[in-house]
NUKE-652223 format. One record per residue (C-alpha): residue in one letter; x, y, z. Coordinates in Angstrom, 2 decimals, always signed. Layout:
! NUKE-652223
{r->A; u->X; v->Y; w->Z}
...
//
This chain:
! NUKE-652223
{r->M; u->+37.87; v->-151.43; w->-198.54}
{r->S; u->+36.00; v->-153.20; w->-201.48}
{r->S; u->+33.07; v->-152.57; w->-203.81}
{r->S; u->+30.53; v->-155.42; w->-203.55}
{r->Q; u->+28.02; v->-154.03; w->-206.32}
{r->A; u->+28.05; v->-154.53; w->-209.88}
{r->V; u->+29.52; v->-151.37; w->-211.53}
{r->L; u->+27.60; v->-149.37; w->-213.94}
{r->G; u->+29.80; v->-146.50; w->-215.00}
{r->T; u->+29.24; v->-143.78; w->-217.64}
{r->L; u->+30.67; v->-144.74; w->-221.03}
{r->S; u->+29.87; v->-141.83; w->-223.61}
{r->Y; u->+30.86; v->-141.48; w->-227.39}
{r->A; u->+32.07; v->-144.96; w->-227.24}
{r->S; u->+30.84; v->-148.73; w->-227.07}
{r->M; u->+32.57; v->-152.03; w->-226.33}
{r->Q; u->+32.96; v->-154.02; w->-229.65}
{r->P; u->+34.95; v->-156.92; w->-231.23}
{r->I; u->+38.26; v->-156.22; w->-232.40}
{r->P; u->+40.07; v->-158.44; w->-234.93}
{r->G; u->+42.91; v->-160.21; w->-233.01}
{r->M; u->+42.51; v->-158.08; w->-230.06}
{r->G; u->+39.21; v->-159.83; w->-228.50}
{r->Y; u->+37.22; v->-156.69; w->-227.62}
{r->G; u->+37.98; v->-152.84; w->-227.36}
{r->L; u->+36.43; v->-149.40; w->-227.07}
{r->V; u->+35.46; v->-147.83; w->-230.35}
{r->A; u->+34.29; v->-144.30; w->-231.02}
{r->T; u->+30.47; v->-144.41; w->-231.92}
{r->K; u->+30.69; v->-140.48; w->-232.83}
{r->A; u->+33.17; v->-138.01; w->-233.38}
{r->I; u->+34.90; v->-136.94; w->-229.71}
{r->R; u->+36.44; v->-133.75; w->-229.18}
{r->K; u->+39.62; v->-133.37; w->-227.30}
{r->G; u->+39.11; v->-133.15; w->-223.60}
{r->A; u->+35.75; v->-134.86; w->-223.74}
{r->V; u->+35.20; v->-137.54; w->-221.06}
{r->I; u->+34.66; v->-140.79; w->-222.68}
{r->L; u->+34.57; v->-142.98; w->-219.40}
{r->S; u->+33.67; v->-142.36; w->-215.72}
{r->E; u->+33.48; v->-145.29; w->-213.45}
{r->P; u->+33.88; v->-146.52; w->-210.10}
{r->P; u->+35.95; v->-149.53; w->-209.11}
{r->L; u->+34.61; v->-153.08; w->-209.06}
{r->L; u->+36.91; v->-154.43; w->-206.58}
{r->T; u->+39.32; v->-152.72; w->-204.26}
{r->L; u->+42.15; v->-154.00; w->-202.48}
{r->R; u->+44.60; v->-152.42; w->-199.86}
{r->N; u->+48.25; v->-152.58; w->-201.11}
{r->G; u->+49.90; v->-155.36; w->-199.11}
{r->A; u->+46.69; v->-157.32; w->-198.60}
{r->S; u->+46.82; v->-160.95; w->-197.63}
{r->I; u->+45.60; v->-163.85; w->-199.84}
{r->A; u->+42.86; v->-164.34; w->-197.10}
{r->E; u->+41.97; v->-160.55; w->-197.45}
{r->F; u->+41.61; v->-161.10; w->-201.34}
{r->C; u->+39.45; v->-164.21; w->-200.99}
{r->D; u->+37.28; v->-162.34; w->-198.36}
{r->T; u->+36.90; v->-159.34; w->-200.71}
{r->Y; u->+36.08; v->-161.26; w->-203.69}
{r->Q; u->+33.76; v->-163.35; w->-201.86}
{r->R; u->+31.73; v->-160.17; w->-200.71}
{r->L; u->+31.07; v->-159.14; w->-204.36}
{r->T; u->+27.23; v->-159.62; w->-205.24}
{r->E; u->+26.51; v->-162.39; w->-207.90}
{r->D; u->+26.22; v->-159.84; w->-210.54}
{r->A; u->+29.65; v->-158.36; w->-209.70}
{r->R; u->+31.29; v->-161.50; w->-209.58}
{r->R; u->+29.99; v->-162.28; w->-213.03}
{r->Q; u->+31.12; v->-159.10; w->-214.17}
{r->F; u->+34.57; v->-159.51; w->-212.66}
{r->D; u->+34.89; v->-163.15; w->-213.95}
{r->R; u->+34.25; v->-162.05; w->-217.46}
{r->L; u->+37.67; v->-160.08; w->-217.48}
{r->Y; u->+40.54; v->-161.32; w->-219.03}
{r->F; u->+43.46; v->-162.74; w->-217.11}
{r->N; u->+47.06; v->-163.73; w->-217.92}
{r->P; u->+47.98; v->-167.02; w->-216.40}
{r->Q; u->+51.60; v->-165.92; w->-216.54}
{r->K; u->+51.10; v->-162.71; w->-214.69}
{r->I; u->+50.89; v->-164.64; w->-211.23}
{r->K; u->+52.86; v->-168.11; w->-210.98}
{r->P; u->+51.56; v->-169.45; w->-207.65}
{r->T; u->+53.88; v->-171.45; w->-205.70}
{r->A; u->+53.00; v->-174.40; w->-203.48}
{r->G; u->+52.48; v->-171.78; w->-200.53}
{r->T; u->+50.62; v->-169.55; w->-202.33}
{r->R; u->+48.21; v->-172.49; w->-202.98}
{r->R; u->+48.42; v->-173.45; w->-199.43}
{r->E; u->+47.19; v->-170.06; w->-198.30}
{r->F; u->+44.05; v->-170.56; w->-200.68}
{r->E; u->+43.57; v->-173.97; w->-199.33}
{r->N; u->+43.82; v->-172.58; w->-195.56}
{r->W; u->+41.17; v->-169.72; w->-196.30}
{r->Y; u->+38.98; v->-172.49; w->-197.80}
{r->T; u->+39.35; v->-174.86; w->-194.91}
{r->A; u->+38.44; v->-171.88; w->-192.30}
{r->Q; u->+35.42; v->-170.89; w->-194.29}
{r->V; u->+33.96; v->-174.48; w->-194.17}
{r->A; u->+35.09; v->-174.84; w->-190.38}
{r->K; u->+33.08; v->-171.33; w->-189.87}
{r->K; u->+29.95; v->-172.92; w->-192.03}
{r->R; u->+30.45; v->-170.02; w->-194.61}
{r->F; u->+31.11; v->-172.53; w->-197.32}
{r->P; u->+29.78; v->-176.22; w->-197.55}
{r->P; u->+32.03; v->-179.04; w->-197.60}
{r->G; u->+33.01; v->-179.78; w->-201.15}
{r->N; u->+35.52; v->-180.02; w->-204.01}
{r->A; u->+38.21; v->-178.02; w->-202.31}
{r->N; u->+40.39; v->-178.41; w->-205.54}
{r->E; u->+37.85; v->-176.77; w->-207.74}
{r->V; u->+37.25; v->-173.83; w->-205.08}
{r->V; u->+40.89; v->-172.97; w->-204.85}
{r->R; u->+41.27; v->-173.39; w->-208.83}
{r->K; u->+38.63; v->-170.44; w->-209.10}
{r->L; u->+40.06; v->-168.63; w->-206.38}
{r->L; u->+43.50; v->-168.51; w->-208.15}
{r->E; u->+41.93; v->-167.67; w->-211.38}
{r->A; u->+40.17; v->-164.78; w->-209.49}
{r->Y; u->+43.66; v->-163.55; w->-208.11}
{r->E; u->+45.14; v->-163.79; w->-211.41}
{r->T; u->+42.36; v->-161.72; w->-212.88}
{r->F; u->+42.65; v->-159.28; w->-210.22}
{r->W; u->+46.48; v->-158.73; w->-210.64}
{r->T; u->+46.10; v->-158.87; w->-214.69}
{r->N; u->+43.76; v->-155.72; w->-214.32}
{r->A; u->+44.56; v->-153.89; w->-211.22}
{r->A; u->+45.54; v->-150.37; w->-211.34}
{r->N; u->+47.44; v->-148.82; w->-208.43}
{r->M; u->+46.30; v->-145.46; w->-206.50}
{r->E; u->+49.48; v->-144.75; w->-204.73}
{r->E; u->+48.12; v->-142.06; w->-202.45}
{r->E; u->+45.21; v->-144.05; w->-201.33}
{r->A; u->+47.67; v->-147.34; w->-201.02}
{r->V; u->+45.01; v->-149.56; w->-202.88}
{r->S; u->+44.94; v->-151.48; w->-206.07}
{r->L; u->+41.58; v->-151.35; w->-207.94}
{r->V; u->+39.89; v->-153.06; w->-210.97}
{r->F; u->+37.81; v->-150.95; w->-213.35}
{r->P; u->+35.57; v->-153.27; w->-215.44}
{r->T; u->+35.17; v->-151.13; w->-218.59}
{r->F; u->+38.84; v->-149.62; w->-218.73}
{r->S; u->+40.17; v->-153.33; w->-218.10}
{r->R; u->+38.62; v->-154.18; w->-221.47}
{r->A; u->+40.08; v->-151.21; w->-223.44}
{r->N; u->+43.20; v->-151.96; w->-225.20}
{r->H; u->+46.71; v->-150.48; w->-224.36}
{r->S; u->+48.78; v->-148.56; w->-226.54}
{r->C; u->+52.16; v->-146.89; w->-225.91}
{r->D; u->+50.64; v->-143.68; w->-227.38}
{r->P; u->+47.17; v->-143.76; w->-226.28}
{r->N; u->+44.55; v->-141.30; w->-227.70}
{r->T; u->+43.50; v->-140.96; w->-224.13}
{r->T; u->+44.55; v->-139.43; w->-220.61}
{r->V; u->+43.60; v->-141.41; w->-217.65}
{r->V; u->+43.24; v->-140.35; w->-214.15}
{r->I; u->+41.91; v->-141.77; w->-211.00}
{r->N; u->+40.30; v->-139.17; w->-208.91}
{r->R; u->+38.31; v->-139.34; w->-205.19}
{r->I; u->+35.15; v->-137.66; w->-206.13}
{r->D; u->+33.08; v->-136.88; w->-202.87}
{r->A; u->+33.04; v->-140.29; w->-201.03}
{r->G; u->+33.94; v->-142.46; w->-204.04}
{r->I; u->+37.05; v->-143.21; w->-206.37}
{r->Y; u->+36.53; v->-142.76; w->-210.03}
{r->M; u->+38.51; v->-143.61; w->-213.05}
{r->Q; u->+38.06; v->-141.11; w->-215.85}
{r->V; u->+39.31; v->-141.48; w->-219.31}
{r->S; u->+39.31; v->-138.40; w->-221.73}
{r->A; u->+40.18; v->-137.66; w->-225.19}
{r->K; u->+43.87; v->-136.46; w->-225.60}
{r->W; u->+42.93; v->-135.17; w->-229.02}
{r->P; u->+40.10; v->-135.38; w->-231.24}
{r->I; u->+38.92; v->-139.24; w->-232.22}
{r->Q; u->+36.87; v->-139.91; w->-235.14}
{r->A; u->+33.91; v->-142.20; w->-235.22}
{r->G; u->+34.85; v->-145.80; w->-235.77}
{r->E; u->+38.31; v->-145.27; w->-234.34}
{r->Q; u->+39.45; v->-147.48; w->-231.55}
{r->V; u->+39.90; v->-145.63; w->-228.07}
{r->F; u->+43.27; v->-146.65; w->-226.53}
{r->V; u->+44.46; v->-146.39; w->-222.87}
{r->T; u->+47.69; v->-146.91; w->-221.20}
{r->Y; u->+48.42; v->-149.64; w->-218.36}
{r->V; u->+51.71; v->-147.91; w->-217.41}
{r->A; u->+52.36; v->-144.66; w->-215.11}
{r->E; u->+51.66; v->-141.24; w->-217.01}
{r->L; u->+52.83; v->-137.83; w->-215.41}
{r->G; u->+50.83; v->-137.03; w->-212.29}
{r->P; u->+50.20; v->-138.76; w->-208.89}
{r->R; u->+46.60; v->-139.85; w->-209.73}
{r->T; u->+47.30; v->-141.67; w->-212.76}
{r->P; u->+46.86; v->-145.69; w->-212.70}
{r->R; u->+50.09; v->-147.72; w->-212.86}
{r->A; u->+49.98; v->-151.20; w->-213.78}
{r->L; u->+51.68; v->-153.57; w->-211.49}
{r->S; u->+53.95; v->-154.67; w->-214.42}
{r->A; u->+55.13; v->-152.03; w->-216.63}
{r->S; u->+54.48; v->-154.45; w->-219.68}
{r->T; u->+53.28; v->-152.94; w->-223.15}
{r->E; u->+51.56; v->-156.10; w->-224.44}
{r->I; u->+47.91; v->-155.31; w->-225.49}
{r->I; u->+45.82; v->-157.21; w->-223.14}
{r->R; u->+42.75; v->-158.97; w->-224.71}
{r->A; u->+39.44; v->-158.94; w->-223.05}
{r->Y; u->+36.82; v->-161.61; w->-223.92}
//
C-alpha cells in the first residue's frame, strides 16, 4: 500500500509560514470559525505496520520524483531511529539486490544507503498510525504543522470513498495571524493519528 504521486491536499484559511525558533508552521490567514476544516489531505507515503526495511525501500523508490522531493523536504530527527549494524546491513542487502536485478546502476553504495537511512528516519519522525487499517502514513502538510499539548485543532484520519484522508478542523475560533497547532499524540477516538513516540517536543520542519 503506498502513495506514489505528489500530494496536493486542500489547505483552507491558513498557509505555511516561517516561525521564529520553530522553522515553519501553519498560520491562519483569516479568522477561522469553530469546526471549520483547515486541512484535508491524502498520505504521501503509506506503509503497513510491521513492514520490513526492504518493503520500506520498495515503497520509497516507487514515489515519483515530485513526491520524493516533497517527502525529502520534511524534517527528520536523527535521534528517532538509531540504526544498528544489522539495520544498516538490511539496507545494504536491499541495494545489492536492486543492482543485481539491474534496477540500480552500480555506484556508491554508502551514499545510497545513507539516503535510504535518512528517508527511513524521515518516515518514522513524521508517521501517524491508523490502527484500524494497520498502516502508518506520512501526511506532508500535517507533518510541517507544529505540535502543542493543547492544540487549537482536532485531527482525524478517515477513509473517504477509496482513499484515506487526514482532516484538521478548528477546535475553537482561531484569529488571523495565529499559529495553527496540532497534536502528534493520541486523542480520544479510534480514527485519530497516534505518533510512534508520545513525545511532546515541537518538531521543526524546514
